[in-house]
C-alpha positions in Angstrom: 22.1 -69.9 -28.0 19.8 -67.1 -28.9 18.8 -66.7 -25.2 22.5 -66.6 -24.1 23.3 -63.8 -26.6 20.3 -61.8 -25.4 21.5 -62.1 -21.8 25.0 -61.0 -22.7 23.7 -57.9 -24.6 21.4 -57.0 -21.6 24.3 -57.1 -19.1 26.4 -55.0 -21.4 23.8 -52.4 -21.8 23.4 -52.2 -18.0 27.1 -51.8 -17.5 27.2 -49.0 -20.1 24.3 -47.3 -18.5 25.9 -47.5 -15.1 29.1 -46.0 -16.5 27.2 -43.1 -18.1 25.4 -42.3 -14.8 28.7 -42.5 -12.9 30.4 -40.1 -15.3 27.4 -37.7 -15.1 27.5 -37.7 -11.3 31.2 -36.9 -11.3 30.7 -34.1 -13.8 27.8 -32.6 -11.8 29.9 -32.8 -8.6 32.7 -30.9 -10.3 30.3 -28.2 -11.5 28.7 -27.7 -8.0 29.9 -24.6 -6.2 28.6 -23.2 -2.9 28.3 -19.4 -2.9 27.7 -17.3 0.2 25.5 -14.3 -0.7 26.4 -11.3 1.4 23.3 -9.1 1.9 24.5 -5.5 2.5 23.1 -3.7 5.5 22.3 0.0 5.7 21.9 2.2 8.7 18.4 2.0 10.2 16.1 4.9 9.0 13.0 6.3 10.6 9.7 5.3 9.0 6.7 7.6 9.5 3.1 7.3 8.5 0.7 10.2 9.1 -2.7 11.1 7.6 -4.1 14.4 8.8 -7.8 15.0 8.7 -9.8 18.2 9.3 -11.3 18.5 12.8 -9.5 15.3 14.0 -6.6 14.7 16.3 -3.3 14.0 14.6 -2.1 10.4 14.9 1.3 9.3 13.6 3.2 6.1 13.6 7.0 6.0 13.8 9.1 2.9 13.4 12.5 1.9 12.0 13.7 0.0 8.9 15.2 -3.4 9.5 17.4 -5.9 7.5 15.6 -8.0 4.9 15.9 -11.3 6.8 15.3 -9.9 10.3 12.3 -10.6 12.6 9.0 -9.3 11.2 8.3 -7.6 14.6 8.6 -3.8 14.0 11.2 -1.7 15.8 9.4 1.2 17.5 11.7 3.9 18.9 10.4 5.7 22.0 12.8 8.7 21.8 11.3 10.5 18.8 9.9 14.0 19.2 7.2 14.9 16.7 6.1 18.4 15.9 3.3 19.4 13.5 2.8 23.0 12.4 0.1 24.7 10.3 -1.3 28.1 9.5 -2.7 30.5 12.1 0.2 29.7 14.4 -0.9 26.1 14.9 2.0 24.2 16.3 1.8 21.1 18.5 4.3 18.6 19.9 2.6 15.2 19.7 2.6 12.9 22.7 4.2 9.5 22.7 1.1 7.6 23.5 0.8 4.3 21.5 -2.7 3.3 20.8 -5.2 1.8 18.3 -7.7 3.7 16.2 -10.8 1.4 16.1 -12.4 3.5 13.3 -9.5 3.2 10.8 -8.0 0.0 12.2 -4.5 1.6 12.4 -2.0 1.5 15.2 -0.3 4.8 16.1 2.6 5.8 18.4 2.1 9.6 18.7 -1.1 11.7 19.0 -2.1 15.4 19.5 -4.1 16.7 22.4 -6.3 18.9 20.2 -8.2 18.6 17.0 -6.6 20.3 13.9 -8.3 23.1 12.0 -7.6 22.3 8.4 -9.2 23.9 5.3 -8.5 23.1 1.6 -5.3 24.9 0.5 -3.8 24.8 4.0 -0.2 23.7 4.3 1.1 21.7 7.3 4.6 20.6 8.1 6.1 17.6 10.0 9.3 17.2 11.9 10.2 14.0 13.6 13.6 13.9 15.4 15.2 11.3 17.7 18.1 11.5 20.2 20.5 9.9 17.6 20.2 13.0 15.4 17.9 11.4 12.7 15.4 13.9 11.4 12.4 13.3 9.1 10.6 16.3 7.6 7.5 16.6 5.4 5.1 19.1 3.9 1.5 18.5 2.9 -1.2 20.7 1.3 -4.9 19.8 1.6 -6.5 19.3 -1.8 -9.8 20.9 -2.6 -12.8 18.7 -1.9 -14.3 17.1 -5.0 -18.0 16.3 -4.4 -19.2 12.7 -5.0 -22.3 13.5 -6.9 -24.0 10.2 -7.2 -23.5 6.6 -5.9 -25.7 3.9 -7.3 -25.8 0.1 -8.0 -27.2 -2.1 -10.8 -27.9 -5.8 -10.8 -27.1 -8.2 -13.6 -29.8 -10.2 -15.3 -29.1 -13.6 -13.6 -31.8 -15.4 -11.7 -32.9 -13.6 -8.5 -31.0 -15.8 -6.1 -27.8 -15.5 -8.1 -27.9 -11.8 -8.9 -24.9 -9.6 -8.2 -24.5 -5.8 -8.3 -22.0 -3.3 -9.6 -21.5 0.0 -7.8 -20.9 3.3 -9.7 -19.7 6.6 -8.3 -19.8 9.8 -10.4 -18.2 13.2 -9.9 -17.1 16.2 -11.9 -13.3 16.7 -12.4 -12.1 20.3 -11.9 -10.9 22.3 -14.9 -7.3 23.4 -15.6 -5.6 21.3 -12.9 -3.9 17.9 -12.8 -5.9 15.8 -10.3 -5.5 12.4 -8.7 -8.2 10.3 -7.1 -8.5 7.1 -5.0 -11.7 5.1 -5.1 -12.4 2.7 -2.2 -15.4 0.5 -1.2 -15.5 -1.1 2.2 -18.0 -3.7 3.4 -19.5 -2.8 6.8 -16.6 -0.8 8.2 -13.5 1.2 7.0 -11.4 -0.6 9.7 -11.4 -3.7 7.4 -9.5 -4.1 4.2 -11.4 -2.5 1.3 -13.2 -4.7 -1.3 -12.3 -2.2 -4.0 -9.3 0.1 -4.0 -7.6 1.8 -6.9 -6.1 5.2 -7.9 -6.4 7.2 -11.2 -5.3 10.5 -12.7 -7.5 12.8 -14.8 -5.3 13.2 -17.9 -7.9 11.8 -20.2 -10.9 13.3 -18.4 -9.9 16.9 -17.8 -12.9 18.9 -16.6 -15.4 16.1 -17.5 -17.7 13.9 -15.5 -15.9 10.8 -14.3 -17.5 7.5 -13.5 -15.7 5.0 -11.3 -17.1 1.5 -10.7 -16.6 -2.1 -9.8 -17.4 -5.5 -11.3 -20.5 -7.5 -10.4 -19.4 -8.6 -6.9 -21.9 -7.4 -4.3 -25.2 -9.1 -3.2 -28.4 -8.0 -1.7 -28.0 -7.0 1.9 -24.4 -5.7 1.6 -23.7 -2.5 3.6 -21.1 -0.6 1.6 -19.1 2.5 2.4 -18.0 4.3 -0.8 -15.1 6.9 -0.5 -13.7 9.2 -3.1 -10.3 10.7 -2.1 -8.9 13.8 -3.9 -5.1 13.3 -3.7 -2.1 15.5 -4.1 0.6 14.2 -6.5 3.2 13.1 -3.9 0.6 10.9 -2.1 -0.6 9.5 -5.5 3.0 8.5 -6.4 3.5 7.0 -3.0 0.4 4.8 -3.5 1.5 3.7 -6.9 5.0 2.8 -5.7 3.7 0.8 -2.7 1.4 -1.1 -5.1 4.4 -1.8 -7.5 6.5 -3.0 -4.5 3.8 -5.4 -3.5 3.5 -6.8 -7.0 7.3 -7.2 -7.3 7.7 -8.9 -3.9 8.4 -12.6 -4.4 8.1 -12.3 -8.2 11.5 -13.4 -9.8 10.5 -11.8 -13.1 9.6 -8.3 -11.8 11.8 -5.4 -11.4 12.5 -4.2 -7.8 10.3 -1.2 -6.9 11.4 1.6 -4.6 9.0 3.4 -2.4 8.5 7.0 -3.4 8.2 8.6 0.0 6.5 12.0 0.6 9.0 12.8 3.4 12.7 13.7 3.5 15.4 12.2 5.7 13.5 8.9 6.1 10.8 6.7 4.6 7.1 7.0 4.7 4.1 9.3 4.0 2.8 12.6 5.4 -0.4 13.8 3.8 -3.8 15.5 4.4 -6.8 13.5 3.4 -9.6 15.2 1.4 -12.5 12.9 0.7 -16.3 12.5 0.2 -18.0 9.4 1.7 -21.4 7.8 1.2 -23.0 4.7 2.7 -25.1 2.4 0.5 -27.2 -0.7 1.2 -27.7 -3.1 -1.7 -31.4 -4.1 -2.0 
């Protein structure tokens, strides 16, 4: 009698459970709603990337923006005329001559025939125009060179076979100006991604000696290339915005970050590099 009652209760419980699950499934089905998300498309813009250096040929890359879900292959227009102008009647129309710079590891679409004479304080302008009427312009001023006074390394106190070194670079910040810097360390070649790369401003170190460094991450035998860039403010803001965009990409909790271009009429960067560079072997 006890066993029969137990079986009846068990079957009743299973029926109740099945009914609850059925009602839940029906409720979920009623709540489900398919939504088609329409991603707005904007007219394609020209994208330029150009870093001028003293006594070097100008090299510039031009491409186009593309829809968010389009192919990752860049669109490279071939009908863009690029003119770079500077002081002392320097003016040159760049050649459409796609190539690869093995020193910097960058691809370019346009290049100049001659090397540019650029001194600190010189102002250069850019104009890139295509047959569709799109025009991108930019202006850049070469910052003064800030000497990299010393570059050194120090090992930690771990056993010899496990020792790692930090690298320190020191320089004197100029007085009475708002200055921006970028500190990079490459291993073996600047054509590779840097091991260390960050940017700062001098608000808290006006006119003082500044020391920039790394964590303990280098070992004996490493060949390092240490570079200190003195940046203008537009290029500094561009670097900060690109870093923010990378951090926000794919992060559902981050605010979207817009690129702060240094050019007008399109997207991208046009600047003149001013830097000091040292090589260092960890021993």
